[in-house]
A tleap script that builds the chain and sets N, CA, C and O, in Angstrom:
source leaprc.protein.ff14SB
mol = sequence {
  NTHR ASP LEU PHE ARG VAL PHE VAL HIE MET
  PHE GLY ALA ARG SER ALA GLY ILE ARG ALA
  THR PHE LEU VAL ASP ASP LYS PRO GLY LEU
  LEU ALA ARG VAL SER LYS ASP ILE ALA ASP
  LYS ASN GLY ASN ILE VAL SER LEU VAL THR
  THR ASP GLY ASP ASP LEU THR LYS ARG ARG
  CYS THR ILE LYS VAL SER GLY ILE VAL LYS
  LYS ASP MET GLU GLU ILE LEU ASN ASP ALA
  GLN ALA GLU ILE GLU ASP ILE CARG
}
set mol.1.N position { 12.492 18.974 11.449 }
set mol.1.CA position { 12.616 18.509 12.633 }
set mol.1.C position { 11.807 17.061 12.396 }
set mol.1.O position { 11.258 16.513 11.440 }
set mol.2.N position { 12.017 16.788 13.642 }
set mol.2.CA position { 12.454 14.893 13.911 }
set mol.2.C position { 11.093 14.163 13.443 }
set mol.2.O position { 11.245 13.096 12.849 }
set mol.3.N position { 9.665 14.671 13.670 }
set mol.3.CA position { 8.854 14.816 13.292 }
set mol.3.C position { 8.688 14.400 11.560 }
set mol.3.O position { 8.373 13.337 11.026 }
set mol.4.N position { 8.862 15.045 11.285 }
set mol.4.CA position { 9.030 15.149 9.676 }
set mol.4.C position { 10.210 14.131 9.338 }
set mol.4.O position { 9.930 13.330 8.447 }
set mol.5.N position { 10.846 14.078 9.618 }
set mol.5.CA position { 11.600 12.290 9.288 }
set mol.5.C position { 11.072 11.392 9.878 }
set mol.5.O position { 11.462 10.288 9.497 }
set mol.6.N position { 10.092 11.377 10.925 }
set mol.6.CA position { 9.366 9.766 11.113 }
set mol.6.C position { 9.000 9.944 10.109 }
set mol.6.O position { 9.556 9.241 9.266 }
set mol.7.N position { 7.955 10.883 9.596 }
set mol.7.CA position { 7.472 10.444 8.427 }
set mol.7.C position { 8.073 10.442 7.094 }
set mol.7.O position { 7.366 10.047 6.166 }
set mol.8.N position { 8.996 10.736 6.912 }
set mol.8.CA position { 9.994 10.560 5.456 }
set mol.8.C position { 9.810 9.325 5.637 }
set mol.8.O position { 9.285 8.596 4.796 }
set mol.9.N position { 10.100 9.063 6.423 }
set mol.9.CA position { 10.904 7.283 6.304 }
set mol.9.C position { 9.686 6.284 6.805 }
set mol.9.O position { 9.873 5.095 6.546 }
set mol.10.N position { 8.823 6.524 7.288 }
set mol.10.CA position { 7.381 6.101 7.432 }
set mol.10.C position { 7.345 5.430 6.272 }
set mol.10.O position { 7.339 4.230 5.998 }
set mol.11.N position { 7.312 6.866 5.350 }
set mol.11.CA position { 6.188 6.260 4.072 }
set mol.11.C position { 7.171 6.044 3.112 }
set mol.11.O position { 6.714 6.330 2.005 }
set mol.12.N position { 8.498 5.604 3.048 }
set mol.12.CA position { 9.515 5.602 2.144 }
set mol.12.C position { 9.832 6.860 1.329 }
set mol.12.O position { 10.495 6.606 0.323 }
set mol.13.N position { 9.543 8.087 1.498 }
set mol.13.CA position { 9.793 8.706 0.777 }
set mol.13.C position { 10.841 8.841 -0.234 }
set mol.13.O position { 10.622 9.141 -1.408 }
set mol.14.N position { 12.136 8.578 0.338 }
set mol.14.CA position { 13.224 8.411 -0.140 }
set mol.14.C position { 12.919 7.690 -0.960 }
set mol.14.O position { 12.294 8.384 -1.762 }
set mol.15.N position { 12.963 6.183 -1.492 }
set mol.15.CA position { 12.743 5.251 -2.015 }
set mol.15.C position { 12.146 5.597 -3.354 }
set mol.15.O position { 11.369 6.524 -3.585 }
set mol.16.N position { 12.734 4.512 -4.391 }
set mol.16.CA position { 12.073 4.638 -5.494 }
set mol.16.C position { 10.886 4.005 -5.436 }
set mol.16.O position { 10.833 3.408 -4.361 }
set mol.17.N position { 9.822 3.831 -6.128 }
set mol.17.CA position { 8.700 2.729 -6.377 }
set mol.17.C position { 7.602 3.465 -6.573 }
set mol.17.O position { 7.536 4.680 -6.764 }
set mol.18.N position { 6.276 2.243 -6.486 }
set mol.18.CA position { 5.162 2.922 -6.558 }
set mol.18.C position { 4.655 3.045 -5.118 }
set mol.18.O position { 4.713 2.178 -4.246 }
set mol.19.N position { 3.966 4.721 -4.997 }
set mol.19.CA position { 2.814 4.546 -3.914 }
set mol.19.C position { 1.381 4.432 -4.050 }
set mol.19.O position { 0.793 4.984 -4.980 }
set mol.20.N position { 0.884 3.858 -3.317 }
set mol.20.CA position { -0.648 4.089 -3.382 }
set mol.20.C position { -1.066 3.912 -2.069 }
set mol.20.O position { -0.626 3.378 -1.050 }
set mol.21.N position { -2.386 4.734 -2.529 }
set mol.21.CA position { -3.739 4.758 -0.858 }
set mol.21.C position { -4.780 4.410 -1.432 }
set mol.21.O position { -5.367 4.921 -2.386 }
set mol.22.N position { -5.050 3.329 -0.700 }
set mol.22.CA position { -6.000 2.943 -0.821 }
set mol.22.C position { -7.162 2.572 0.024 }
set mol.22.O position { -6.878 3.066 1.116 }
set mol.23.N position { -8.251 2.010 0.129 }
set mol.23.CA position { -8.891 1.349 1.271 }
set mol.23.C position { -9.499 -0.034 0.621 }
set mol.23.O position { -9.924 -0.485 -0.443 }
set mol.24.N position { -9.236 -0.418 2.067 }
set mol.24.CA position { -9.961 -2.325 1.944 }
set mol.24.C position { -10.814 -2.461 2.577 }
set mol.24.O position { -11.316 -1.351 2.753 }
set mol.25.N position { -11.652 -3.625 3.367 }
set mol.25.CA position { -12.328 -4.023 3.775 }
set mol.25.C position { -11.560 -4.412 4.984 }
set mol.25.O position { -10.507 -5.012 4.766 }
set mol.26.N position { -11.981 -4.118 6.573 }
set mol.26.CA position { -10.536 -4.798 7.706 }
set mol.26.C position { -11.056 -6.215 7.578 }
set mol.26.O position { -12.213 -6.253 7.995 }
set mol.27.N position { -10.698 -7.199 7.225 }
set mol.27.CA position { -11.054 -8.749 7.273 }
set mol.27.C position { -9.133 -8.786 7.219 }
set mol.27.O position { -8.163 -8.147 6.811 }
set mol.28.N position { -9.698 -10.604 8.296 }
set mol.28.CA position { -8.168 -11.375 8.661 }
set mol.28.C position { -7.741 -11.590 7.270 }
set mol.28.O position { -8.491 -11.870 6.334 }
set mol.29.N position { -6.208 -11.400 7.212 }
set mol.29.CA position { -5.370 -11.857 5.944 }
set mol.29.C position { -5.611 -11.054 4.463 }
set mol.29.O position { -4.916 -11.444 3.525 }
set mol.30.N position { -6.377 -10.170 4.271 }
set mol.30.CA position { -6.724 -9.455 3.145 }
set mol.30.C position { -5.191 -8.242 2.594 }
set mol.30.O position { -4.958 -7.659 1.536 }
set mol.31.N position { -4.613 -8.296 3.634 }
set mol.31.CA position { -2.977 -8.151 3.134 }
set mol.31.C position { -2.277 -8.748 3.092 }
set mol.31.O position { -1.281 -8.585 2.387 }
set mol.32.N position { -2.473 -9.655 3.789 }
set mol.32.CA position { -1.311 -11.007 3.493 }
set mol.32.C position { -1.420 -11.016 1.864 }
set mol.32.O position { -0.382 -10.791 1.241 }
set mol.33.N position { -2.741 -11.288 1.075 }
set mol.33.CA position { -3.283 -11.488 0.507 }
set mol.33.C position { -2.223 -10.618 -0.441 }
set mol.33.O position { -1.355 -11.169 -1.119 }
set mol.34.N position { -2.430 -9.121 -0.386 }
set mol.34.CA position { -2.040 -7.921 -0.968 }
set mol.34.C position { -0.736 -8.270 -1.320 }
set mol.34.O position { -0.383 -8.246 -2.499 }
set mol.35.N position { 0.446 -8.779 0.105 }
set mol.35.CA position { 1.641 -9.007 -0.020 }
set mol.35.C position { 1.869 -9.773 -0.774 }
set mol.35.O position { 2.618 -9.515 -1.717 }
set mol.36.N position { 1.243 -11.086 -0.596 }
set mol.36.CA position { 1.443 -12.361 -1.313 }
set mol.36.C position { 1.702 -11.924 -3.115 }
set mol.36.O position { 2.511 -12.340 -3.945 }
set mol.37.N position { 0.749 -11.050 -3.173 }
set mol.37.CA position { 0.411 -10.728 -4.745 }
set mol.37.C position { 2.121 -9.710 -5.145 }
set mol.37.O position { 3.002 -9.824 -5.997 }
set mol.38.N position { 1.956 -9.115 -4.406 }
set mol.38.CA position { 3.385 -8.148 -4.577 }
set mol.38.C position { 4.584 -8.864 -4.802 }
set mol.38.O position { 5.422 -8.606 -5.666 }
set mol.39.N position { 4.620 -9.880 -3.880 }
set mol.39.CA position { 6.239 -10.713 -3.814 }
set mol.39.C position { 5.825 -11.623 -5.092 }
set mol.39.O position { 6.808 -11.767 -5.820 }
set mol.40.N position { 4.732 -12.247 -5.561 }
set mol.40.CA position { 4.840 -13.086 -6.899 }
set mol.40.C position { 5.405 -12.327 -8.072 }
set mol.40.O position { 6.247 -12.781 -8.846 }
set mol.41.N position { 4.877 -11.154 -8.129 }
set mol.41.CA position { 5.370 -10.149 -9.076 }
set mol.41.C position { 6.758 -10.002 -9.207 }
set mol.41.O position { 7.352 -9.769 -10.260 }
set mol.42.N position { 7.267 -10.153 -8.059 }
set mol.42.CA position { 8.939 -9.565 -7.573 }
set mol.42.C position { 8.843 -8.384 -7.139 }
set mol.42.O position { 9.512 -7.501 -7.676 }
set mol.43.N position { 7.950 -8.084 -6.016 }
set mol.43.CA position { 7.626 -6.661 -5.676 }
set mol.43.C position { 8.451 -6.824 -4.430 }
set mol.43.O position { 8.657 -7.883 -3.838 }
set mol.44.N position { 8.949 -5.478 -4.074 }
set mol.44.CA position { 9.365 -5.371 -2.652 }
set mol.44.C position { 8.477 -4.376 -1.916 }
set mol.44.O position { 8.342 -3.222 -2.324 }
set mol.45.N position { 7.926 -4.803 -0.916 }
set mol.45.CA position { 7.429 -3.246 -0.154 }
set mol.45.C position { 8.121 -3.073 0.984 }
set mol.45.O position { 8.476 -3.842 1.877 }
set mol.46.N position { 8.291 -1.538 0.724 }
set mol.46.CA position { 9.496 -0.395 1.121 }
set mol.46.C position { 9.014 -0.434 2.215 }
set mol.46.O position { 9.559 -1.003 3.161 }
set mol.47.N position { 7.434 0.420 2.301 }
set mol.47.CA position { 7.061 0.456 3.532 }
set mol.47.C position { 5.638 -0.054 3.660 }
set mol.47.O position { 5.412 -0.871 2.768 }
set mol.48.N position { 4.509 0.163 4.532 }
set mol.48.CA position { 3.014 0.507 4.822 }
set mol.48.C position { 2.570 0.413 5.733 }
set mol.48.O position { 2.792 -0.346 6.677 }
set mol.49.N position { 1.888 1.161 5.582 }
set mol.49.CA position { 1.035 1.911 6.804 }
set mol.49.C position { -0.638 1.623 7.319 }
set mol.49.O position { -1.056 0.818 6.487 }
set mol.50.N position { -1.217 1.776 7.827 }
set mol.50.CA position { -2.451 1.775 7.821 }
set mol.50.C position { -3.435 2.604 8.454 }
set mol.50.O position { -2.655 3.474 8.841 }
set mol.51.N position { -4.674 3.035 8.893 }
set mol.51.CA position { -5.648 3.814 9.819 }
set mol.51.C position { -6.896 3.587 9.523 }
set mol.51.O position { -7.410 2.942 8.609 }
set mol.52.N position { -7.287 4.125 10.306 }
set mol.52.CA position { -8.813 4.041 10.011 }
set mol.52.C position { -9.302 4.223 9.108 }
set mol.52.O position { -8.475 4.916 8.517 }
set mol.53.N position { -10.414 4.074 8.247 }
set mol.53.CA position { -11.070 4.483 7.104 }
set mol.53.C position { -12.116 5.609 8.058 }
set mol.53.O position { -12.265 5.728 9.274 }
set mol.54.N position { -12.719 6.322 6.903 }
set mol.54.CA position { -14.453 7.063 7.487 }
set mol.54.C position { -15.159 6.490 7.474 }
set mol.54.O position { -16.220 7.104 7.368 }
set mol.55.N position { -15.352 4.596 7.574 }
set mol.55.CA position { -16.354 3.668 7.943 }
set mol.55.C position { -15.433 3.060 8.516 }
set mol.55.O position { -14.310 3.065 8.013 }
set mol.56.N position { -15.723 2.312 9.847 }
set mol.56.CA position { -14.590 1.914 10.472 }
set mol.56.C position { -14.654 0.150 9.656 }
set mol.56.O position { -14.259 -0.929 10.097 }
set mol.57.N position { -15.050 0.360 8.877 }
set mol.57.CA position { -15.276 -1.326 8.649 }
set mol.57.C position { -14.442 -1.258 6.965 }
set mol.57.O position { -14.833 -1.859 5.965 }
set mol.58.N position { -13.382 -0.464 7.051 }
set mol.58.CA position { -12.361 0.041 6.451 }
set mol.58.C position { -11.042 0.333 6.619 }
set mol.58.O position { -10.650 1.160 7.443 }
set mol.59.N position { -10.285 -0.328 5.848 }
set mol.59.CA position { -8.146 0.572 6.176 }
set mol.59.C position { -8.373 1.139 5.405 }
set mol.59.O position { -9.193 1.006 4.497 }
set mol.60.N position { -7.402 2.166 5.733 }
set mol.60.CA position { -6.586 3.433 4.932 }
set mol.60.C position { -5.113 2.700 4.574 }
set mol.60.O position { -4.404 2.766 5.578 }
set mol.61.N position { -4.661 2.252 3.839 }
set mol.61.CA position { -3.916 2.033 3.523 }
set mol.61.C position { -2.540 2.854 2.544 }
set mol.61.O position { -2.819 3.709 1.705 }
set mol.62.N position { -1.488 2.545 2.746 }
set mol.62.CA position { 0.108 3.796 2.124 }
set mol.62.C position { 0.364 2.722 2.148 }
set mol.62.O position { 0.289 1.980 3.127 }
set mol.63.N position { 0.879 2.325 0.551 }
set mol.63.CA position { 2.079 0.941 0.476 }
set mol.63.C position { 3.338 1.835 -0.799 }
set mol.63.O position { 3.265 2.480 -1.845 }
set mol.64.N position { 3.869 1.580 -0.323 }
set mol.64.CA position { 5.527 1.738 -1.689 }
set mol.64.C position { 6.254 0.412 -1.537 }
set mol.64.O position { 6.763 -0.255 -0.636 }
set mol.65.N position { 6.009 0.334 -3.193 }
set mol.65.CA position { 6.690 -1.157 -3.662 }
set mol.65.C position { 7.145 -0.426 -4.413 }
set mol.65.O position { 6.593 0.531 -4.956 }
set mol.66.N position { 8.573 -0.927 -4.565 }
set mol.66.CA position { 9.588 -1.248 -5.600 }
set mol.66.C position { 9.728 -2.649 -6.520 }
set mol.66.O position { 9.685 -3.660 -5.818 }
set mol.67.N position { 9.882 -2.889 -7.902 }
set mol.67.CA position { 10.112 -3.991 -8.245 }
set mol.67.C position { 8.953 -4.331 -9.659 }
set mol.67.O position { 8.965 -4.972 -10.710 }
set mol.68.N position { 8.400 -3.806 -9.199 }
set mol.68.CA position { 7.095 -3.023 -10.289 }
set mol.68.C position { 6.510 -2.306 -10.653 }
set mol.68.O position { 6.683 -1.216 -10.107 }
set mol.69.N position { 5.507 -2.349 -11.705 }
set mol.69.CA position { 5.047 -1.842 -12.908 }
set mol.69.C position { 3.164 -1.010 -12.203 }
set mol.69.O position { 2.088 -1.554 -11.953 }
set mol.70.N position { 3.647 0.508 -12.123 }
set mol.70.CA position { 1.844 0.558 -11.876 }
set mol.70.C position { 1.045 -0.053 -12.094 }
set mol.70.O position { 0.310 -0.353 -11.153 }
set mol.71.N position { 0.753 -0.557 -13.397 }
set mol.71.CA position { -0.630 -1.384 -14.276 }
set mol.71.C position { -0.379 -2.387 -13.377 }
set mol.71.O position { -1.430 -2.918 -13.019 }
set mol.72.N position { 0.753 -2.927 -12.793 }
set mol.72.CA position { 0.544 -4.640 -12.032 }
set mol.72.C position { 0.097 -4.221 -10.682 }
set mol.72.O position { -0.478 -5.136 -10.092 }
set mol.73.N position { 0.162 -3.428 -10.206 }
set mol.73.CA position { 0.032 -2.878 -8.522 }
set mol.73.C position { -1.687 -2.769 -8.609 }
set mol.73.O position { -2.477 -3.410 -7.916 }
set mol.74.N position { -1.917 -2.069 -9.345 }
set mol.74.CA position { -3.639 -1.544 -9.938 }
set mol.74.C position { -4.100 -3.057 -10.252 }
set mol.74.O position { -5.033 -3.553 -9.620 }
set mol.75.N position { -3.617 -3.559 -10.955 }
set mol.75.CA position { -4.732 -4.656 -10.817 }
set mol.75.C position { -4.437 -5.777 -9.463 }
set mol.75.O position { -5.341 -6.547 -9.139 }
set mol.76.N position { -3.401 -5.784 -8.888 }
set mol.76.CA position { -3.586 -6.447 -7.671 }
set mol.76.C position { -4.360 -5.570 -6.467 }
set mol.76.O position { -5.016 -6.091 -5.565 }
set mol.77.N position { -4.153 -4.172 -6.637 }
set mol.77.CA position { -5.986 -3.864 -5.781 }
set mol.77.C position { -6.809 -3.933 -6.550 }
set mol.77.O position { -7.878 -4.251 -6.029 }
set mol.78.N position { -6.857 -3.785 -7.610 }
set mol.78.CA position { -8.586 -4.373 -8.377 }
set mol.78.C position { -8.526 -6.161 -7.651 }
set mol.78.O position { -9.596 -6.625 -7.259 }
set mol.79.N position { -7.706 -6.715 -7.576 }
set mol.79.CA position { -7.457 -8.488 -7.256 }
set mol.79.C position { -8.757 -8.304 -6.068 }
set mol.79.O position { -9.890 -8.785 -6.078 }
set mol.80.N position { -8.096 -7.426 -5.089 }
set mol.80.CA position { -8.196 -7.286 -3.750 }
set mol.80.C position { -9.784 -6.770 -3.185 }
set mol.80.O position { -10.491 -6.762 -2.177 }
set mol.81.N position { -9.759 -6.325 -4.730 }
set mol.81.CA position { -11.611 -5.339 -3.852 }
set mol.81.C position { -11.151 -3.935 -3.553 }
set mol.81.O position { -12.073 -3.260 -3.096 }
set mol.82.N position { -9.781 -3.157 -3.692 }
set mol.82.CA position { -9.525 -2.257 -3.028 }
set mol.82.C position { -10.090 -1.154 -3.561 }
set mol.82.O position { -10.051 -1.055 -4.787 }
set mol.83.N position { -10.816 0.044 -2.679 }
set mol.83.CA position { -10.925 1.324 -3.379 }
set mol.83.C position { -9.321 2.017 -3.639 }
set mol.83.O position { -8.518 2.032 -2.706 }
set mol.84.N position { -8.980 2.553 -4.940 }
set mol.84.CA position { -7.485 3.114 -4.979 }
set mol.84.C position { -8.100 4.341 -4.985 }
set mol.84.O position { -9.144 4.609 -5.579 }
set mol.85.N position { -7.214 5.332 -4.088 }
set mol.85.CA position { -7.794 7.027 -4.142 }
set mol.85.C position { -6.839 7.501 -4.756 }
set mol.85.O position { -7.128 8.534 -5.362 }
set mol.86.N position { -5.096 6.935 -4.913 }
set mol.86.CA position { -3.696 7.514 -5.936 }
set mol.86.C position { -3.358 6.667 -5.496 }
set mol.86.O position { -3.491 6.111 -4.405 }
set mol.87.N position { -2.544 6.394 -6.955 }
set mol.87.CA position { -1.295 5.739 -7.216 }
set mol.87.C position { -0.682 6.483 -8.594 }
set mol.87.O position { -1.090 6.953 -9.656 }
set mol.88.N position { 0.932 6.213 -7.648 }
set mol.88.CA position { 1.994 6.845 -8.400 }
set mol.88.C position { 3.171 6.308 -8.573 }
set mol.88.O position { 4.030 6.901 -9.225 }
savepdb mol mol.pdb
quit
């Protein structure tokens, strides 16, 4: 269906890379910092989706990144004090 296709494209499902879902504080500049740290490691953001967390002071993010390894992504998210829900 069209809705299924939208989700496939939105989450970068057909692209190789690491997908991480995590919670971060809803603060200005936090995702910019994560993006910069990814770029500094020669990573490329394929897709990024944010939604409300269960706690409205948090954002739930799902990001697909190519060009870096899982260990680097975990380090970036830990430095941002993100609560990692899933990474693969």
